[in-house]
C-alpha positions as CSV (number, residue, x, y, z in Angstrom):
1,M,0.5,-40.8,105.1
2,V,3.9,-39.2,105.7
3,P,6.4,-41.7,107.5
4,N,7.5,-40.4,110.8
5,T,10.8,-42.4,111.2
6,D,13.9,-42.7,109.0
7,H,13.4,-46.4,109.1
8,D,9.9,-46.1,107.5
9,G,11.3,-43.6,104.9
10,Q,13.9,-46.1,103.9
11,S,11.3,-48.9,103.7
12,R,9.2,-46.9,101.4
13,S,12.2,-46.0,99.3
14,F,13.1,-49.6,98.9
15,I,9.5,-50.6,98.0
16,E,9.2,-47.8,95.4
17,E,12.5,-48.7,93.8
18,A,11.5,-52.4,93.7
19,R,8.2,-51.3,92.0
20,R,10.0,-49.2,89.4
21,A,12.5,-52.1,88.6
22,Q,9.4,-54.4,88.1
23,I,7.8,-51.9,85.7
24,V,11.1,-51.4,83.8
25,N,11.4,-55.2,83.5
26,A,7.9,-55.4,82.2
27,A,8.6,-52.7,79.7
28,V,11.7,-54.5,78.5
29,E,9.7,-57.8,78.0
30,T,6.8,-56.1,76.3
31,I,9.1,-54.1,73.9
32,A,11.0,-57.2,73.2
33,E,7.8,-59.1,72.3
34,V,5.6,-56.6,70.4
35,G,8.1,-53.8,69.4
36,Y,8.7,-50.2,70.7
37,H,5.7,-48.6,69.1
38,R,3.1,-51.2,70.1
39,A,4.4,-51.3,73.7
40,S,1.7,-49.1,75.2
41,M,1.5,-48.2,78.8
42,G,-1.5,-50.4,79.1
43,R,0.3,-53.4,77.7
44,I,3.3,-52.9,80.1
45,G,0.9,-52.5,82.9
46,T,-0.9,-55.8,82.1
47,R,2.5,-57.6,81.9
48,A,3.6,-56.2,85.3
49,G,0.2,-57.0,86.8
50,I,-0.5,-53.5,87.9
51,S,-2.6,-50.6,86.7
52,R,-1.6,-48.0,84.2
53,G,-2.3,-45.4,86.9
54,L,0.2,-47.0,89.1
55,I,2.9,-46.8,86.4
56,S,2.1,-43.2,86.1
57,Y,2.8,-42.8,89.9
58,H,6.3,-43.9,89.3
59,F,6.9,-42.6,85.7
60,A,5.5,-39.3,84.3
61,G,4.8,-40.9,81.0
62,K,6.2,-43.5,78.4
63,S,9.2,-41.3,77.6
64,E,10.4,-41.2,81.0
65,L,9.9,-45.0,81.4
66,I,11.8,-45.6,78.1
67,A,14.6,-43.4,79.5
68,Q,14.9,-45.4,82.5
69,V,14.9,-48.7,80.3
70,V,17.9,-47.3,78.2
71,T,19.6,-46.3,81.2
72,T,19.1,-49.4,83.1
73,V,20.3,-51.7,80.2
74,Y,23.4,-49.6,79.6
75,T,24.3,-49.2,83.2
76,D,24.0,-53.0,83.8
77,A,25.9,-54.0,80.6
78,A,28.7,-51.7,81.5
79,A,29.0,-53.2,84.9
80,F,29.0,-56.7,83.4
81,M,31.5,-55.8,80.5
82,T,34.0,-53.4,82.2
83,P,35.8,-56.0,84.5
84,M,36.4,-58.4,81.4
85,I,37.8,-55.6,79.3
86,D,39.9,-54.2,82.2
87,A,41.4,-57.8,82.9
88,E,43.1,-57.6,79.4
89,T,46.5,-55.6,79.2
90,T,46.7,-55.1,75.4
91,P,44.5,-53.3,73.0
92,A,44.1,-56.4,71.0
93,G,43.0,-58.2,74.0
94,Q,40.6,-55.5,75.1
95,L,39.1,-55.5,71.7
96,R,38.4,-59.3,71.9
97,A,36.9,-58.8,75.5
98,Y,34.8,-55.9,74.2
99,V,33.3,-58.2,71.6
100,S,33.0,-61.2,73.7
101,S,31.4,-59.4,76.8
102,N,28.9,-57.7,74.5
103,L,27.8,-61.0,73.2
104,E,27.9,-62.7,76.6
105,Y,25.6,-60.1,78.0
106,M,23.2,-60.7,75.0
107,R,23.3,-64.4,75.9
108,A,22.4,-63.7,79.5
109,H,19.9,-60.9,78.9
110,P,18.4,-61.4,75.3
111,A,15.1,-59.5,76.0
112,R,17.1,-56.4,77.3
113,M,19.2,-56.3,74.1
114,I,16.2,-56.9,71.8
115,A,14.2,-54.2,73.5
116,L,17.1,-51.8,73.3
117,V,17.5,-52.4,69.6
118,E,13.8,-51.9,69.2
119,I,13.9,-48.5,71.0
120,L,16.9,-47.3,68.9
121,T,15.8,-48.4,65.6
122,G,12.1,-47.2,66.4
123,G,13.2,-43.7,67.0
124,G,12.9,-44.0,70.8
125,L,15.7,-41.7,71.4
126,A,14.1,-39.0,69.6
127,D,11.0,-39.4,71.8
128,L,12.9,-38.8,75.0
129,P,13.0,-35.4,76.6
130,D,16.3,-33.5,76.2
131,A,17.7,-36.5,74.2
132,D,20.7,-35.9,71.9
133,P,20.9,-38.7,69.5
134,A,24.2,-37.3,68.0
135,A,25.8,-37.1,71.5
136,F,24.5,-40.6,72.2
137,D,26.2,-42.0,69.0
138,R,29.4,-40.3,70.0
139,Q,29.3,-41.9,73.5
140,M,28.8,-45.2,71.8
141,L,31.8,-44.8,69.5
142,L,34.3,-43.1,71.9
143,P,35.5,-46.1,73.8
144,L,36.1,-48.2,70.5
145,E,38.0,-45.2,68.9
146,Q,40.3,-44.7,71.8
147,L,41.0,-48.5,71.8
148,F,41.8,-48.3,68.3
149,A,44.0,-45.3,68.6
150,A,45.9,-47.0,71.4
151,G,46.5,-50.1,69.4
152,Q,47.7,-48.1,66.4
153,E,50.1,-46.3,68.5
154,C,51.7,-49.6,69.9
155,G,51.6,-51.2,66.6
156,E,48.9,-53.9,67.4
157,F,46.6,-52.5,64.8
158,R,47.1,-51.4,61.3
159,D,46.5,-47.8,60.2
160,F,42.7,-47.1,59.6
161,D,40.0,-44.6,60.4
162,V,39.1,-45.3,63.9
163,T,35.8,-43.8,63.7
164,V,34.8,-46.0,60.5
165,M,36.1,-49.1,62.2
166,A,34.3,-48.3,65.5
167,R,31.0,-48.1,63.4
168,I,31.8,-51.4,61.7
169,V,32.3,-53.1,65.0
170,R,29.2,-51.6,66.6
171,G,27.2,-52.4,63.5
172,V,28.2,-56.1,63.6
173,I,27.5,-56.4,67.3
174,D,24.2,-54.5,67.2
175,A,22.9,-56.9,64.5
176,V,23.0,-59.9,66.9
177,P,19.9,-58.9,69.0
178,T,18.0,-58.6,65.8
179,A,19.0,-62.1,64.8
180,L,18.2,-63.3,68.2
181,S,14.7,-61.8,68.2
182,R,14.2,-64.0,65.0
183,D,15.9,-67.2,66.5
184,P,15.9,-67.7,70.2
185,D,18.1,-70.6,69.8
186,L,20.8,-68.5,67.9
187,D,24.2,-70.0,68.2
188,I,26.0,-67.2,70.2
189,D,29.2,-69.1,70.2
190,R,29.4,-69.2,66.4
191,Y,28.5,-65.6,66.1
192,L,31.3,-64.7,68.7
193,R,33.8,-67.0,66.9
194,E,33.1,-65.5,63.5
195,I,32.9,-61.8,64.6
196,T,36.0,-62.0,66.6
197,T,37.9,-63.6,63.7
198,A,36.6,-61.0,61.2
199,I,37.5,-58.1,63.4
200,A,40.9,-59.5,64.0
201,H,41.7,-59.9,60.4
202,A,40.3,-56.3,59.8
203,T,42.5,-54.6,62.3
204,R,45.8,-56.6,62.6
205,P,48.9,-55.0,60.9
206,V,49.7,-55.6,57.4
207,P,52.9,-57.7,57.0
208,S,55.8,-55.8,55.3
209,T,56.8,-56.8,51.8
210,P,60.4,-57.7,51.0
211,E,60.8,-54.2,49.2
212,E,59.7,-52.4,52.3
213,T,62.1,-54.1,54.6
């Protein structure tokens, strides 16, 4: 039946969005538990407590659902991390906040991060319609590259290839969800401390020798 008032239309939209969010959450939990390739629409529906047909009403197929999972996780993570990074006034401080906010988000939402890594390492991006893995890779590295370039310009960071360093930092951070999937009691504080210290040593300026002064 077509709603005959704006109020009914708004209610239906709210209900549909709530159902879509329920399905996305079920997909996250299923992928985190059984992996990307084994997370069938049937399994996801069972976890959500709904039929596969109802999932198909909201999502055209698994690829569309996975695209929404990726979008949801990155959008939510950005909203979580950005205020912490923006609160810092120096590139070095922003780098520390970038690392710490990443790991704090993982602490708060382990299933989301495990599912995301499963999707990315399982070739999930290639399965998405109109997906461009190369563009996605650039999008992930660009903020760090810009941060490193700013730090080099003001002398807070030593001279290094910003793209290589961005890949190193992302690689270290992205390894944490895999460790978390193997050990739910992973000591995030210890990882945060060691990662932050290692990156600080890797990026800080090299002291001048007496001959250079």
